VMD Tcl script that draws the C-alpha trace (Angstrom):
set ca {
  {14.54 -27.46 -14.74}
  {11.80 -26.96 -12.15}
  {12.99 -23.40 -11.51}
  {13.05 -22.70 -15.26}
  {9.51 -24.02 -15.72}
  {8.35 -21.93 -12.76}
  {9.89 -18.80 -14.31}
  {8.28 -19.53 -17.68}
  {4.90 -20.06 -16.01}
  {5.23 -16.76 -14.13}
  {6.09 -14.90 -17.35}
  {3.05 -16.39 -19.08}
  {0.77 -15.39 -16.18}
  {2.16 -11.83 -16.16}
  {1.76 -11.65 -19.94}
  {-1.90 -12.65 -19.64}
  {-2.45 -10.09 -16.85}
  {-0.83 -7.40 -19.01}
  {-3.22 -8.25 -21.84}
  {-6.33 -8.04 -19.68}
  {-5.32 -4.77 -17.99}
  {-3.91 -2.85 -20.95}
  {-5.21 -4.34 -24.23}
  {-8.40 -6.30 -23.56}
  {-10.58 -3.20 -22.91}
  {-9.60 -1.82 -26.34}
  {-10.37 -5.18 -27.98}
  {-13.81 -5.25 -26.35}
  {-14.60 -1.67 -27.40}
  {-13.50 -2.53 -30.94}
  {-15.81 -5.55 -30.97}
  {-18.71 -3.44 -29.72}
  {-18.10 -0.46 -31.94}
  {-16.86 -1.75 -35.27}
  {-17.64 -5.02 -37.01}
  {-16.80 -7.63 -34.39}
  {-13.51 -8.54 -36.09}
  {-10.70 -9.52 -33.77}
  {-7.14 -8.75 -34.85}
  {-5.16 -11.33 -32.89}
  {-1.76 -10.33 -34.28}
  {-2.26 -6.68 -33.35}
  {-3.42 -7.62 -29.83}
  {-0.45 -9.96 -29.32}
  {2.06 -7.40 -30.57}
  {0.54 -4.64 -28.44}
  {0.58 -6.88 -25.38}
  {4.20 -7.89 -26.00}
  {5.37 -4.26 -26.25}
  {3.37 -3.30 -23.14}
  {4.66 -6.35 -21.26}
  {8.27 -5.36 -22.02}
  {7.62 -1.82 -20.75}
  {5.94 -3.10 -17.58}
  {8.78 -5.56 -16.91}
  {11.31 -2.79 -17.56}
  {9.63 -0.57 -14.99}
  {9.27 -3.20 -12.24}
  {12.59 -5.01 -12.74}
  {14.80 -1.91 -12.92}
  {15.17 1.32 -10.95}
  {14.33 3.57 -13.88}
  {12.74 6.85 -12.76}
  {11.51 7.97 -16.21}
  {8.23 9.71 -15.31}
  {6.30 8.94 -18.55}
  {7.09 5.24 -18.13}
  {5.94 5.31 -14.48}
  {2.71 7.08 -15.40}
  {2.05 4.68 -18.29}
  {2.53 1.59 -16.14}
  {1.01 2.71 -12.84}
  {-1.96 4.69 -14.12}
  {-2.47 2.10 -16.86}
  {-2.87 -0.62 -14.23}
  {-5.47 1.44 -12.37}
  {-7.45 2.45 -15.45}
  {-7.26 -1.10 -16.80}
  {-8.51 -2.61 -13.55}
  {-11.46 -0.22 -13.40}
  {-12.14 -0.87 -17.10}
  {-12.47 -4.59 -16.36}
  {-15.01 -3.78 -13.64}
  {-17.00 -1.61 -16.05}
  {-16.91 -4.26 -18.77}
  {-18.19 -6.81 -16.25}
  {-21.09 -4.50 -15.32}
  {-22.00 -3.98 -18.99}
  {-21.87 -7.72 -19.70}
  {-24.36 -8.28 -16.87}
  {-26.62 -5.49 -18.16}
  {-26.43 -6.94 -21.65}
  {-27.58 -10.33 -20.36}
  {-30.57 -8.74 -18.62}
  {-31.40 -6.17 -21.30}
  {-29.68 -6.78 -24.67}
  {-27.84 -3.63 -25.74}
  {-26.61 -2.26 -29.06}
  {-22.87 -1.97 -29.64}
  {-22.86 1.84 -29.61}
  {-24.87 1.85 -26.39}
  {-22.32 -0.43 -24.75}
  {-19.46 1.86 -25.79}
  {-21.27 4.94 -24.48}
  {-22.10 3.22 -21.19}
  {-18.48 2.12 -20.87}
  {-17.21 5.67 -21.28}
  {-19.77 7.12 -18.84}
  {-19.11 4.51 -16.13}
  {-15.35 4.74 -16.63}
  {-15.29 8.55 -16.31}
  {-17.51 8.44 -13.20}
  {-15.44 5.76 -11.46}
  {-12.12 7.38 -12.38}
  {-13.38 10.71 -11.02}
  {-14.51 9.09 -7.77}
  {-11.29 7.09 -7.58}
  {-9.03 10.10 -8.06}
  {-11.04 12.33 -5.72}
  {-10.81 9.69 -2.99}
  {-7.02 9.99 -2.97}
  {-7.13 13.71 -2.14}
  {-8.69 13.29 1.30}
  {-7.01 11.90 4.42}
  {-9.17 10.47 7.18}
  {-8.13 10.52 10.85}
  {-9.09 7.26 12.52}
  {-9.06 7.14 16.33}
  {-8.58 3.90 18.27}
  {-8.96 3.53 22.04}
  {-7.01 0.72 23.75}
  {-6.50 -0.17 27.40}
  {-3.83 -2.15 29.20}
  {-2.75 -2.83 32.77}
  {0.83 -2.31 31.57}
  {0.16 1.38 30.82}
  {0.43 3.83 33.73}
  {-0.03 7.11 31.84}
  {-2.07 7.70 28.72}
  {-0.08 7.89 25.49}
  {-1.23 9.16 22.12}
  {0.49 7.40 19.23}
  {0.16 8.40 15.59}
  {0.63 5.58 13.11}
  {1.08 6.21 9.39}
  {2.19 3.82 6.69}
  {2.54 3.53 2.92}
  {2.90 7.22 2.07}
  {4.74 6.27 -1.13}
  {6.55 9.54 -1.70}
  {7.43 9.66 -5.37}
  {4.11 8.21 -6.49}
  {2.53 10.76 -4.15}
  {3.67 14.37 -4.00}
  {5.36 16.19 -1.16}
  {2.21 18.34 -0.93}
  {0.25 15.21 -0.01}
  {2.80 14.53 2.72}
  {2.48 18.11 3.97}
  {-1.27 17.55 4.45}
  {-0.49 14.45 6.52}
  {2.03 16.38 8.65}
  {-0.49 19.18 9.31}
  {-3.01 16.66 10.61}
  {-0.36 15.05 12.83}
  {0.68 18.41 14.32}
  {-2.95 19.21 15.19}
  {-3.30 15.85 16.95}
  {-0.29 16.65 19.19}
  {0.91 13.05 19.68}
  {3.49 11.72 22.10}
  {5.19 9.80 19.30}
  {4.85 9.02 15.57}
  {5.36 5.56 14.10}
  {5.89 5.06 10.36}
  {5.29 1.52 9.14}
  {7.30 1.43 5.92}
  {6.95 2.41 2.26}
  {7.62 6.04 3.07}
  {9.40 6.42 -0.29}
  {8.82 4.41 -3.46}
  {10.73 6.29 -6.16}
  {14.42 6.97 -6.62}
  {13.48 10.35 -8.08}
  {12.18 11.59 -4.72}
  {14.49 14.18 -3.16}
  {15.25 13.08 0.41}
  {15.84 16.70 1.48}
  {12.10 17.35 1.12}
  {11.61 15.36 4.32}
  {12.82 18.42 6.22}
  {9.15 19.20 6.92}
  {9.30 16.43 9.53}
  {11.35 18.77 11.68}
  {8.12 20.69 12.34}
  {6.72 17.66 14.21}
  {7.17 17.46 17.98}
  {7.85 14.12 19.61}
  {10.04 11.20 18.52}
  {9.52 9.59 15.11}
  {10.20 5.88 14.64}
  {10.41 4.16 11.27}
  {10.72 0.63 9.89}
  {11.37 -0.17 6.26}
  {8.78 -1.59 3.89}
  {9.41 -3.45 0.66}
  {9.55 -0.30 -1.49}
  {12.49 1.24 0.33}
  {14.64 -1.60 -1.01}
  {13.63 -0.91 -4.63}
  {15.37 2.49 -4.56}
  {18.72 3.28 -6.11}
  {21.34 3.41 -3.35}
  {18.64 2.28 -0.93}
  {20.93 1.79 2.06}
  {22.37 5.28 1.68}
  {18.90 6.85 1.44}
  {17.56 4.87 4.39}
  {20.57 5.95 6.43}
  {19.90 9.61 5.57}
  {16.47 9.49 7.22}
  {18.09 10.17 10.59}
  {18.86 13.71 9.34}
  {15.14 14.47 9.59}
  {14.39 13.40 13.17}
  {13.56 9.85 12.07}
  {14.79 7.04 14.29}
  {15.40 3.95 12.16}
  {14.10 1.02 14.19}
  {14.89 -1.86 11.82}
  {15.46 -4.91 14.03}
  {15.91 -2.69 17.07}
  {13.82 -1.68 20.06}
  {13.29 1.52 21.99}
  {11.62 1.93 25.38}
  {9.50 5.02 26.07}
  {8.06 4.93 29.60}
  {5.89 1.78 29.70}
  {6.12 1.03 25.98}
  {8.72 -1.19 24.36}
  {8.64 -0.40 20.63}
  {10.08 -3.26 18.57}
  {10.83 -2.43 14.96}
  {11.13 -5.29 12.46}
  {12.45 -4.64 8.94}
  {10.65 -5.99 5.90}
  {13.43 -7.55 3.80}
  {13.63 -10.89 5.63}
  {11.60 -14.04 6.15}
  {8.70 -14.06 8.56}
  {10.53 -16.67 10.67}
  {13.49 -14.33 10.98}
  {11.11 -11.51 11.91}
  {9.63 -13.73 14.62}
  {13.08 -14.41 16.07}
  {13.87 -10.69 16.13}
  {10.64 -9.86 17.94}
  {11.23 -12.42 20.69}
  {14.84 -11.30 21.11}
  {13.65 -7.73 21.73}
  {10.54 -8.50 23.82}
  {10.42 -7.05 27.32}
  {8.20 -8.89 29.80}
  {7.90 -5.82 32.02}
  {6.70 -3.45 29.30}
  {3.85 -2.95 26.87}
  {5.29 -4.61 23.74}
  {4.41 -2.78 20.53}
  {5.64 -4.33 17.28}
  {6.06 -2.09 14.24}
  {6.32 -4.19 11.07}
  {5.33 -3.44 7.48}
  {3.35 -6.58 6.61}
  {0.70 -8.02 8.97}
  {1.77 -11.65 8.41}
  {3.97 -11.67 11.53}
  {1.10 -11.14 13.97}
  {-0.10 -14.75 13.84}
  {3.34 -15.88 15.07}
  {3.76 -13.35 17.90}
  {0.26 -12.50 19.10}
  {0.54 -14.60 22.25}
  {3.38 -12.35 23.47}
  {2.73 -9.01 21.74}
  {0.33 -6.39 23.07}
  {-0.05 -4.36 19.89}
  {1.17 -4.84 16.31}
  {0.97 -2.04 13.74}
  {1.21 -2.86 10.03}
  {0.28 -1.58 6.59}
  {1.19 -2.81 3.10}
  {-2.26 -4.06 2.04}
  {-3.83 -0.64 1.27}
  {-7.12 -2.45 1.97}
  {-7.00 -3.51 -1.66}
  {-7.01 0.16 -2.77}
  {-9.38 -0.51 -5.71}
  {-12.49 -2.68 -5.47}
  {-12.76 -5.63 -5.94}
  {-8.98 -6.09 -5.61}
  {-9.50 -6.23 -1.84}
  {-10.93 -9.73 -2.35}
  {-7.62 -10.85 -3.89}
  {-5.63 -9.18 -1.09}
  {-7.73 -11.15 1.41}
  {-6.42 -14.37 -0.14}
  {-2.84 -13.30 0.65}
  {-3.40 -11.54 3.98}
  {-6.04 -12.89 6.34}
  {-5.90 -9.62 8.30}
  {-6.05 -7.06 5.49}
  {-7.51 -3.96 7.17}
  {-8.74 -2.72 10.52}
  {-8.43 -3.75 14.16}
  {-8.06 -7.42 15.13}
  {-7.92 -8.93 18.62}
  {-6.79 -12.23 20.06}
  {-6.58 -12.72 23.86}
  {-5.79 -9.05 24.57}
  {-3.28 -8.91 21.71}
  {-4.24 -6.34 19.08}
  {-3.30 -5.86 15.44}
  {-4.13 -2.80 13.41}
  {-3.62 -2.97 9.63}
  {-3.78 0.45 8.02}
  {-5.15 1.18 4.56}
  {-2.16 3.51 4.17}
  {-1.71 7.26 4.06}
  {-1.05 7.27 0.31}
  {-1.60 5.17 -2.78}
  {0.66 2.70 -4.50}
  {0.95 2.79 -8.27}
  {-2.25 4.26 -9.72}
  {-3.48 7.39 -8.00}
  {-6.91 5.86 -7.50}
  {-8.97 4.55 -4.58}
  {-12.32 2.82 -4.74}
  {-13.73 1.33 -1.55}
  {-10.72 2.42 0.52}
  {-9.26 5.66 1.87}
  {-6.05 7.34 2.98}
  {-5.77 7.48 6.75}
  {-3.80 8.74 9.71}
  {-4.32 6.47 12.72}
  {-4.48 8.06 16.18}
  {-4.13 5.48 18.96}
  {-4.91 6.36 22.57}
  {-3.24 3.90 24.94}
  {-5.01 4.16 28.28}
  {-4.38 2.64 31.72}
  {-6.76 -0.21 32.39}
}
mol new
graphics top color blue
foreach p $ca { graphics top sphere $p radius 0.5 }
foreach p [lrange $ca 0 end-1] q [lrange $ca 1 end] { graphics top cylinder $p $q radius 0.2 }
display resetview
């Protein structure tokens, strides 16, 4: 009974979220523009249909592009619409506005923010981090990328990332999960990775397990110079790279890390979500994670902060470091506000 009530509660919450993201902005515009009549039946019916489509997309492995665009871009546009409505409500309290003026302001703000949000996804920033350790004898340059989300993002976006990596001439490349997020993505397109010099190590994120035939596709990654490091370790000179897969509890992840730790090496943990760091930081020199996208769209980063204490950037605790990337691509809506795509270049130097 408790499980049933929990499921019902979750459905109700998701239904309400669907209303506010997809239908509420239209209801508000209608109230501003027409005669302030609210058609509850129409809003409920529209929300119900939209909710079914959203649930269909997220609970199945359907790759129907119009459905993906409707759900993903609808979430982004709806979220920004809520921000704009909030701004207009505040303006209306300070300086009372006519209905038509509110509608016009809404459209202007929405177009501006959507333009900024879309443009922000085109660019990829290279972020350089300098770290030192007594465990490192010779400098190593490590490239860390995460959350490319191929499928939601095009192969051309990935080619831009690869070009930047080649110019940086790293000693190794680490990929922190969510490389692919759509079953429609053709794995053979990853052949561009063969242009990259140096070993490539990869751990799975949550999205790899949403794919059709996920195990088969993950296994095929080795055809493209990708070393799958799920729950395995690999030693390169002074560095012990410990890969921890995403589809397991954080306690299980902790056990895997300690089973692979090498006391005589620089221990680098590659794991998709940053939650593990708090459990291993006393014994881990560097942890690299992604997943959070730094919220991707303001002010969603505030909600992400509630779930992940370390949501973006470099953190330190007694010479143990964690870097949480904002990701090299976008999840869902192709929009960024207050965040950016990045390639992280880490210089590990002798102390």
